Every structure is written in C-alpha cells, then in structure tokens.
DOVEX-859207 format. One record per residue: residue number from 1; residue in one letter; z, x, y of N, C-alpha, C, O in turn. Coordinates in steps of 0.02 Angstrom, whole numbers. Atoms other than C-alpha are relative to their C-alpha. Layout:
REM residues N
   num   residuo      npz      npx      npy     capz     capx     capy      cpz      cpx      cpy      opz      opx      opy
   NUM         A        Z        X        Y        Z        X        Y        Z        X        Y        Z        X        Y
...
//
This chain:
REM residues 243
   num   residuo      npz      npx      npy     capz     capx     capy      cpz      cpx      cpy      opz      opx      opy
     1         M       -2        2       74     9491     5385     9570      -67       35      -25     -122       12      -10
     2         L       54      -30       32     9376     5505     9476        5       -9      -70       54       13     -100
     3         R       10       13       70     9322     5451     9305      -38       61      -34      -96       78      -23
     4         V       20      -66       33     9307     5604     9198      -16      -16      -77       28      -39     -114
     5         G       15       10       63     9212     5591     9035       16       66      -41        0      120      -17
     6         Y      -22      -58       31     9282     5712     8899      -16      -17      -76      -19      -75      -97
     7         H        8        9       72     9250     5741     8714       76       14      -33      105       66      -16
     8         P      -73       -3       20     9425     5718     8620       15       54      -47       74       66      -62
     9         D      -20      -51       51     9406     5859     8496      -42       57        3      -74       73      -48
    10         H       43      -52      -15     9316     6005     8573       40       57       29       41       68       89
    11         L      -34      -58      -15     9423     6158     8572      -49       49       26     -106       51        1
    12         P      -58       -3      -38     9451     6253     8690      -11      -41       60       31      -34      104
    13         Y       16       33      -67     9374     6138     8830       42      -66        7       74      -78       58
    14         S      -39       64       -7     9454     5967     8791       27      -22      -65      -11      -34     -112
    15         F      -35       14       73     9572     5925     8651       69      -28       11       96      -20       66
    16         F      -62       26       -1     9735     5839     8614       51       59      -33       34       87      -85
    17         N      -42      -46       29     9883     5958     8581       49      -32      -45       43      -93      -53
    18         Q      -49       29       43    10031     5930     8460       41      -51       36       70      -94        3
    19         R      -39       53      -35    10115     5827     8592      -44      -59       20      -21     -106       52
    20         Q       53       53      -21     9955     5719     8613      -12       -5       69      -24      -58       97
    21         H       22       -7      -65     9924     5784     8780      -70       22        5      -87       67      -34
    22         L       70      -22      -11     9741     5804     8838        7       64       37       37       65       91
    23         V       -6      -66      -30     9726     5992     8876      -69       33      -11     -115        7      -42
    24         G       63      -41       16     9594     6127     8879      -24       24       64        0        2      116
    25         L       25      -33      -59     9495     6231     8999      -33      -45       47      -17      -41      106
    26         D       30       51      -48     9388     6094     9074       53      -51       23       50      -72       81
    27         V      -43       48      -25     9533     5975     9080       45       28       58       59       -8      107
    28         E      -38      -29      -51     9638     6097     9183      -50       10       57      -30        2      115
    29         L       50       -6      -60     9483     6128     9291       -3      -64       42       -3      -63      103
    30         M        3       62      -36     9474     5945     9331       60      -18       38       58      -51       90
    31         H      -70       10      -35     9659     5942     9377        1       41       73       25       19      125
    32         R        6      -39      -56     9623     6082     9498      -43      -37       54      -25      -37      113
    33         L       38       30      -49     9482     5982     9580       34      -63       24       24      -79       83
    34         A      -41       51      -19     9595     5828     9586       47       12       60       52      -26      108
    35         V      -40      -23      -44     9720     5922     9680      -34       23       70       -7       14      124
    36         R       35      -17      -63     9592     5989     9805      -24      -57       38      -24      -57      100
    37         L       28       61      -31     9519     5822     9838       49      -57        9       31     -112       30
    38         K      -59       51       -3     9690     5728     9832      -18      -65      -31       -3     -118       -3
    39         I       16       65       36     9627     5600     9711       29       -2      -71       47       50      -99
    40         R      -18        5       69     9680     5532     9540      -52        0      -52     -110      -15      -36
    41         L       52      -12       58     9591     5559     9374       14      -52      -47       71      -73      -56
    42         E       -2       44       59     9551     5440     9234      -46       34      -47     -105       42      -34
    43         F       35      -32       52     9500     5526     9075      -33      -58      -50       -1     -105      -74
    44         V       32       51       42     9371     5428     8974      -38       31      -63      -86       68      -52
    45         P       30      -37       54     9320     5483     8800      -80      -23      -13     -102      -81      -10
    46         F       74       15       15     9132     5499     8759      -28       32      -72        3       74     -104
    47         A       33      -33       59     9016     5539     8611      -62       31       23      -91        7       72
    48         Y       59      -32      -28     8872     5655     8629      -63      -44       -3     -110      -30       34
    49         D       58       37        2     8749     5525     8585        3      -59       50      -44      -98       56
    50         S       -8       58      -48     8817     5403     8718       14       33       67       16       -6      115
    51         V      -26      -21      -66     8868     5520     8863      -49      -12       57      -27      -27      112
    52         V       49       12      -52     8703     5502     8961        7      -78       20        6      -94       80
    53         E       -4       78      -11     8721     5305     8949       63      -10       38       62      -50       85
    54         Q      -64       11      -33     8903     5316     9005       -4       31       70       33       11      114
    55         L        7      -29      -70     8849     5421     9156      -36      -55       38      -11      -82       88
    56         E       53       47      -34     8702     5303     9206       39      -65       10       28      -95       63
    57         S      -32       69      -14     8816     5143     9187       61        4       50       92      -46       67
    58         G      -61       -7      -45     8952     5218     9303       63       -6      -47      118      -16      -20
    59         E      -69        0       42     9081     5216     9161       35       68       18       95       68       29
    60         I      -25      -66      -19     9108     5401     9199      -37       29       67      -96       16       78
    61         D       36      -37      -54     9070     5504     9358      -25       72      -11      -64      101       27
    62         L       23      -67       20     9049     5669     9270       23       10      -69       70      -22      -92
    63         A      -18      -18       80     9060     5742     9090       13       73       -1      -22      116       26
    64         I      -24      -64        7     9154     5889     9045        5       17      -80      -16      -27     -117
    65         G      -12       -9       69     9194     5968     8869      -49       50      -30      -76       37      -84
    66         G       39      -41       31     9093     6121     8845      -76      -24      -16     -105       -6      -66
    67         L       70       27        5     8922     6033     8867      -56       56        9      -68       82       63
    68         M       59      -52       -7     8777     6155     8826      -57      -33       37      -77      -90       26
    69         M       63       25      -39     8633     6139     8946      -60       16      -47      -62       69      -78
    70         K       65      -11       37     8465     6126     8860      -56      -45       36      -40      -96       66
    71         P       46       25      -37     8295     6079     8926       -3      -83      -10      -18     -120       37
    72         E        6       69       10     8303     5902     8843       59      -37       38       49      -93       63
    73         R      -50       33      -38     8468     5861     8922      -10        2       70       12      -44      104
    74         L       17      -10      -70     8408     5927     9091      -47      -60       25      -50      -76       84
    75         L       43       59      -21     8284     5779     9088       41      -64       10       17     -111       41
    76         Q      -32       55        5     8421     5656     9066       68       -4       50       93      -58       65
    77         A      -59       -8      -33     8570     5714     9168       -6       61       51      -41      110       37
    78         G       -5      -61      -43     8603     5833     9321       61       41      -26      113       15      -46
    79         F      -45      -50       19     8696     5990     9278       24       50       59      -14       73      101
    80         T      -26      -54      -48     8807     6106     9382      -28       65      -24      -54       72      -79
    81         E       17      -67       20     8768     6289     9385       48       19      -56      105       -6      -54
    82         P      -42      -14       56     8843     6363     9225       64       29       17       64       77       55
    83         Y      -63      -36      -11     9026     6404     9230       27       37      -63       75       76      -59
    84         Q      -16      -37       64     9039     6465     9046      -66       11      -32     -117      -18      -15
    85         T       61      -20       45     8917     6541     8919       23      -15      -70       78        6      -88
    86         A      -18       13       70     8921     6479     8738      -41       47      -37     -102       47      -27
    87         T       35      -46       45     8875     6615     8611       -1      -24      -72       50      -27     -105
    88         I        7       27       67     8803     6547     8447       20       46      -50       -3      102      -54
    89         A      -34      -38       55     8903     6606     8301        8      -35      -64       -6      -95      -66
    90         I       -8       26       66     8940     6575     8119       74       10      -24       97       68      -24
    91         V      -69       -9       28     9120     6541     8048      -13        1      -80      -47      -41     -109
    92         V        6       -9       73     9130     6603     7868       69       28      -25      109       54       14
    93         P      -60      -34       20     9272     6658     7754       -8       73        9      -64       97       12
    94         D       -7      -61      -23     9332     6832     7790      -50       48      -48      -86       94      -28
    95         H       37      -52       50     9250     6913     7634      -71       -6        3     -106       36      -26
    96         R       67        6       -2     9082     6849     7676      -31       18       71      -91        8       81
    97         R       26      -11      -61     9067     6905     7856      -64       48        3     -110       36       42
    98         R       56      -47       -2     8946     7051     7822      -67      -33      -27     -120       -3      -20
    99         E       63       33       10     8818     6926     7757      -42      -27       53     -101      -45       44
   100         F       32       35      -62     8778     6860     7929       -5       50       63       -2       31      121
   101         D        7      -52      -53     8758     7018     8029      -60      -14       46      -58        0      106
   102         T       57       12      -43     8583     6962     8086      -23      -77      -17       -7     -107      -69
   103         W       24       75       18     8501     6789     8098      -53        5      -57      -54      -40     -100
   104         D       62        3       47     8341     6843     7991        6       48      -51      -41       84      -65
   105         D      -11      -49       56     8418     6945     7852      -48      -19      -60      -42      -73      -88
   106         P       47       26       53     8275     6948     7720       36        1      -66        9      -25     -114
   107         Q      -31       -7       63     8407     6988     7586       56      -58      -12       89      -59      -63
   108         R      -43       52        2     8511     6834     7622      -16      -47      -53      -74      -67      -55
   109         P       16       50       54     8524     6713     7466      -34      -63       30       -9      -93       77
   110         S       28       64      -19     8406     6567     7486       40      -66       -2       24     -114       33
   111         E      -45       55       12     8543     6446     7432       55       -6       51       97      -51       45
   112         V      -56        2      -51     8656     6480     7583       -9      -69       33      -63      -88       53
   113         R       -1       61      -41     8703     6315     7660       58       -4       55      118        1       41
   114         L      -42        1      -68     8780     6301     7839        1      -67       23      -46     -105       17
   115         G      -17       63      -35     8858     6156     7926       -8        5       80        7       58      108
   116         V       -2        9      -72     8832     6104     8110       27      -67       17       18     -113      -23
   117         A      -35       57      -22     8926     5970     8204      -46      -38       48      -29      -95       64
   118         Y       37       33      -46     8785     5925     8325      -73        6      -17      -97       60      -34
   119         E       75        9       20     8604     5871     8293      -41       54       34      -85       84        3
   120         E       40      -45      -38     8537     5985     8434        9       73      -30      -37      113      -35
   121         V      -11      -64       31     8619     6135     8354      -38        6      -62      -64       60      -75
   122         A       31       -1       62     8545     6093     8190      -79       16       11     -109       52      -28
   123         V       80      -20      -19     8361     6107     8265       -2       71       12      -42      107      -18
   124         A        1      -70      -24     8400     6269     8342       15       47      -64      -17      100      -71
   125         A      -25      -40       59     8485     6336     8178      -61        7      -46      -73       61      -72
   126         E       53       -4       51     8332     6293     8071      -52       44       24      -89       71      -17
   127         R       47      -52      -23     8226     6400     8186       28       77       -8       -8      124      -24
   128         Q      -31      -67        1     8343     6547     8188       15       18      -76       23       77      -90
   129         L      -19      -15       68     8380     6538     7998      -54      -37      -47      -36      -87      -78
   130         P       48       27       44     8216     6496     7902       26       12      -76       44       66     -100
   131         G      -16        0       73     8256     6451     7722       73      -18      -10       91      -37      -66
   132         V      -74       18        3     8445     6419     7756        4      -76        1      -34     -105       40
   133         R        2       70        0     8490     6236     7715       53      -22       51      109        4       44
   134         I      -40       24      -62     8576     6152     7872       18      -66      -17      -25     -105      -38
   135         K      -24       72       10     8687     5994     7854       37      -14       61       79       26       82
   136         V      -36       26      -54     8748     5897     8001       66      -32      -28       63      -77      -70
   137         I      -59       27       28     8932     5863     7969       31      -50       60        6      -58      116
   138         E      -27       50      -40     9051     5732     8044       31       31       63       18       10      119
   139         S      -31      -41      -59     9152     5851     8156       22       65      -23       25       79      -83
   140         L      -24      -66        8     9213     6025     8177       59        7      -41       66       51      -84
   141         R      -64       10       36     9386     5971     8116       -9       -9      -76       25       23     -117
   142         S       11       17       66     9321     5902     7956      -18       63      -40        5       70      -97
   143         F       20      -65       35     9244     6075     7907       62       39      -11       77       58      -67
   144         F      -60      -45        4     9404     6174     7947       54      -38      -49       93       -2      -80
   145         E      -47       34       48     9507     6043     7844      -21       -5      -73       12      -34     -116
   146         G       19       -1       67     9404     6073     7692      -41      -47      -26      -51      -46      -86
   147         Q       34       59       25     9301     5920     7679      -67       17      -18     -101      -29      -40
   148         Y       63      -14       21     9144     6011     7644        3       75      -37      -17      127      -11
   149         P       -4      -53       39     9177     6133     7507      -65       36      -22      -68       95      -38
   150         E       68      -23       24     8994     6150     7462      -33       46       56      -82       81       41
   151         L       36      -43      -50     8952     6240     7631       25       67       -3       81       77      -26
   152         D      -20      -68       -2     8957     6427     7654       28       15       65       65       64       72
   153         G      -28      -19      -68     8999     6425     7834      -23      -54       50      -57     -101       31
   154         L       14       44      -51     8980     6333     7999      -23       35       66        7       81       94
   155         I       27      -26      -67     8868     6364     8155       35      -31       57       38      -92       64
   156         I      -46       31      -52     8977     6346     8306       -9       53       61      -34      109       53
   157         A       -4      -48      -60     8993     6424     8483       63       45      -17      114       21      -42
   158         A      -50      -51       15     9098     6584     8466       62      -17       39      118       -6       14
   159         E      -63       18      -38     9216     6522     8601       31      -57      -32       93      -57      -33
   160         E      -32       51       43     9248     6366     8501       29       29      -72       85       14      -93
   161         G      -25      -27       63     9266     6458     8338       59       46        4      101       49      -41
   162         A      -65      -40      -13     9393     6579     8411       59      -49        7      113      -38      -21
   163         A      -57       47      -11     9498     6432     8463       23      -30      -70       82      -31      -89
   164         W      -22       32       68     9490     6346     8290       27       51      -51       64       32      -97
   165         N      -28      -52       48     9525     6517     8201       69       21       13      100       59      -23
   166         V      -68      -11      -11     9690     6519     8285       39      -44      -49       89      -23      -78
   167         L      -29       46       45     9732     6364     8182      -21       11      -75       16       -9     -119
   168         Y       21      -16       63     9632     6421     8029      -17       73       -7      -77       88       -6
   169         P       16      -68       -3     9647     6611     8017      -28       26      -57      -42       86      -57
   170         E       35      -27       57     9571     6629     7851      -68       14        3      -99       45      -40
   171         N       73       -9      -13     9403     6627     7926      -14       48       52       31       68       89
   172         S       21      -51      -44     9304     6749     8029      -52      -34       43      -88      -77       16
   173         V       51       18      -44     9193     6714     8179      -48       60        6      -30      115       26
   174         V       50      -53        6     9031     6812     8159      -58      -13       54      -83      -70       58
   175         I       54       16      -50     8898     6835     8304      -60       48      -25      -65      108      -14
   176         P       63      -29       25     8734     6873     8221      -45       35       57      -48       15      116
   177         R       47      -26      -43     8608     6987     8297      -69      -28       -9      -86      -42      -67
   178         P      -18      -16      -72     8513     6964     8412       45      -59       30       37     -117        9
   179         V      -50       45      -32     8647     6873     8515      -44      -56       31      -91      -44       69
   180         V       32       61      -33     8593     6693     8560       63      -34       42      119      -45       21
   181         Q      -54       30      -41     8683     6614     8709      -33      -65       31      -94      -73       33
   182         R       17       59      -38     8675     6447     8800       47      -11       57      107       -1       50
   183         P      -47       16      -57     8740     6397     8972       40      -61      -11       16     -105      -47
   184         V      -42       52        3     8882     6275     8985       15      -29       75       37        6      120
   185         G      -12       23      -67     8895     6157     9133       27      -70        0       33      -99      -53
   186         I      -34       66       -7     8972     5991     9200      -66      -43       17     -110      -27       57
   187         A       58       41       -8     8851     5846     9185       18      -63       47       73      -90       44
   188         V       -4       53      -44     8827     5711     9315      -65      -51       -4     -113      -35      -39
   189         R       60       49        0     8701     5562     9342      -57       40       32      -47       81       76
   190         L       62      -40      -21     8523     5629     9370      -10      -11       69      -36       33      102
   191         T        9       16      -75     8522     5542     9542       55       22       47       50       12      108
   192         D      -60      -18      -43     8687     5611     9606       -4       73       28       38      116       15
   193         G       14      -65      -26     8608     5760     9703       57       22       45       73       81       42
   194         D      -53      -20      -47     8750     5763     9833       61       20      -30       95       67       -9
   195         W      -58      -14       37     8887     5757     9709       -7       68      -40       41      105      -51
   196         L       13      -62       44     8804     5898     9607        8       54       49       44      100       31
   197         R        1      -47      -45     8784     6003     9764       78       15       17       96       74       22
   198         F      -69       -6      -14     8970     5980     9804       32       39      -57       67       89      -48
   199         L      -37      -35       58     9022     6026     9626      -18       75       -4       26      117      -13
   200         D       21      -70       -2     8919     6186     9632       35       40       53       55       97       41
   201         G      -40      -42      -51     9001     6239     9794       71        9      -26       98       64      -22
   202         W      -70       -1       21     9172     6197     9722        4       54      -56       47       97      -51
   203         L       -2      -50       57     9137     6300     9561       -8       76       30       19      123        0
   204         K        6      -62      -27     9089     6444     9672       68       27       32       85       86       27
   205         F      -67      -16      -26     9258     6444     9759       38       20      -65       67       74      -66
   206         E      -43      -10       58     9341     6436     9585      -11       66      -32       33      104      -50
   207         R       23      -69       27     9240     6581     9521       24       61       50       51      111       27
   208         L      -17      -55      -45     9269     6690     9680       72       17        5       90       75       12
   209         D      -68      -11        0     9454     6665     9683       30       20      -69       90       30      -74
   210         G      -24      -23       69     9471     6712     9500       21      -56      -48       35      -43     -107
   211         S      -25       49       38     9520     6545     9439      -36      -17      -67       -7      -40     -116
   212         L       44       17       58     9376     6523     9316       21       65      -50       34       52     -109
   213         D      -22      -54       43     9421     6700     9243       69      -10      -33       76        3      -92
   214         R      -60       10       21     9600     6657     9226        3      -58      -50       41      -52      -99
   215         L        9       56       47     9558     6490     9137      -26       29      -65       -1       20     -120
   216         S       37      -26       65     9442     6581     9020       48       49      -42       49       47     -103
   217         V      -47      -40       34     9572     6709     8978       52      -36      -41       64      -18      -98
   218         Y      -50       39       25     9705     6582     8941      -23      -47      -55        9      -50     -108
   219         W       19       42       47     9603     6452     8850      -49       20      -51      -50       -8     -106
   220         V       49      -27       50     9462     6550     8764       18       58      -31        8       65      -91
   221         E      -15      -66       26     9522     6723     8744       75        2      -30       93       54      -58
   222         G      -62       -3       26     9702     6672     8692       51       30       37      101       54        9
   223         G      -56      -33      -41     9798     6737     8835       63      -41        4      119      -17       16
   224         G      -54       49       -1     9904     6585     8829       54       18      -59      113        2      -52
   225         T      -38      -13       57     9974     6646     8662       41       62        2       82       75      -42
   226         E      -36      -66       -9    10039     6813     8725       70      -12       21       84      -60       57
   227         T      -75        7      -15    10228     6834     8740       11       54       57       -1      114       46
   228         N       -8      -43      -61    10268     6909     8915       73       24       -3      120      -14      -11
   229         S      -69      -28      -10    10414     7025     8928       33      -17       62        2      -20      115
   230         P      -31       23      -71    10543     6972     9056        3       63       50        2      121       29
   231         R       -3      -49      -49    10552     7070     9214       62       38        5      116        9       -3
   232         W      -61      -42        2    10674     7218     9229       54      -31       52       38      -54      107
   233         C      -50       29      -33    10839     7159     9289       67       41       -8       86       60      -63
   234         V      -59      -40       10    10999     7252     9330       57      -38      -44       90       -5      -84
   235         M      -56       42       34    11119     7117     9258      -18        1      -73       28        7     -115
   236         R       16       -7       72    11022     7120     9094       -6       69      -27       22       86      -79
   237         D       23      -66       31    10952     7297     9073       50       59       17       47      113      -11
   238         V      -45      -53      -19    11094     7394     9156       72      -16      -25      106       19      -62
   239         L      -70       14       16    11258     7294     9148        7      -42      -62       63      -52      -86
   240         H       -3       38       61    11209     7187     8997       37      -64        4       66      -87      -46
   241         W      -40       63       -6    11286     7030     9065      -32      -59      -21        0     -111      -30
   242         I       44       53       24    11140     6922     9011      -40       25      -54      -58       84      -51
   243         P       43      -19       53    11037     6927     8850      -70       17       22     -113       34      -19
//
C-alpha cells in the first residue's frame, strides 16, 4: 500500500471531476507507478500548511499535486527532480490582458489588486509587483466563482490557469515578462533518501519513454479535449454500411 497525499482542488494535477473521481496529471502518474510496483494506492488529502507534518508522521508516503519547490520547502522535505515547470502568470478579464505584459510596468495604476491562493506566492508577488495590493484568498475556485469582485486578477501558475480557463473562458492567462518559473516535484520525508533516489530513477524512465510528455499534453495542454477522427474504414467510407 502506498499512501499518496494529494490536494483535492489543484487543476490540472489533482482534482475531482464531474463524476467525483480523483483525476489529474499527478494522479495518473501515481497509477502508473502502482502498476509498475504491483501495489495498491490510498489517496489521502492534505493542506499546504500541514503536508510536511503529514509526511513526517507517516500519514502519507509522498505528496503530489503540483508542489512548487522552493528553498524553504527543501529544508523541510525531500523533493524529486522536477517533472514539470510552473510558469507564474496572471488571470485577468480578457479586456485587461494588455495591462500585465510586464511585471514592473511603471504606468500600471497603483490601485491594482491581485489575489493569490498560497501564502508563499504572495511573498514572491510582492517582490515582483511593487505597489500592487496582494490579497490571499480562500482558494482558486473561490476566485473563479466570483467571490472576490474587488480583485482585478489572480496570480497563478499558467499551467493551472489554462485548466481553469477551460471552465471559465471569459478570462485570459497572461505571462508577464520577464518569465518567472518554478520547478515542480514530488515531496517525501526529508530522511527518505533511498525512496527519493528510486522515485528519481522511475521519473527518468517515464520521461525517456515519453509518458510525461503525453500526460502533459493531455492534462495541461488540453489534448484530452480534442475530438479524434475515426480511422478510415471500407465499410463506413466506401460502402457506407455504418455511420
């Protein structure tokens, strides 16, 4: 049994679909690991402020869900080599996208207010956007559902923003210049060196055989929403016996 910690509302990495099935890039990646190791999975929800404690207590064996690696977290948990990259972006209404072409635009109005869902992102945002008012909100979903009408936009990873934009297409995902990126990895206990080395080796296999690229195309780039044309068939395309 492998106990996998996950965030329950972190598109496109781990979230519940309309059928209330836990899905996402990281979730599918864990199922691939379970098949390879011939083990069962138990998914355990976590909150960002408790994930380290859940790892240390043994409640979970690893943590997934688009976890950004940062120096402070590296002191508290072990991380695999990055398997994804998070590009910091801003979600704004379509008609305001040109206002955020750069992080340090001197002509940007001083009363601009932006939301963030994670405390660590708020700290980074205040450095990148001097003069902009930053507000930590309850969740990404609460912003998209209109619970913060006073905000002008939302700071978010572009990969997440693109997934939310499928559900709320009235917004645009803007990547200001210069581009700011953060590595994304799987977290384990700080003392689990052997487990960490195994996961790094396994991720190399997944990368080399193209599995990580295919998962990224499906879950991040929206490849799963494409309609594939049926293969050419004599009975359908020549004889018209089947629709």
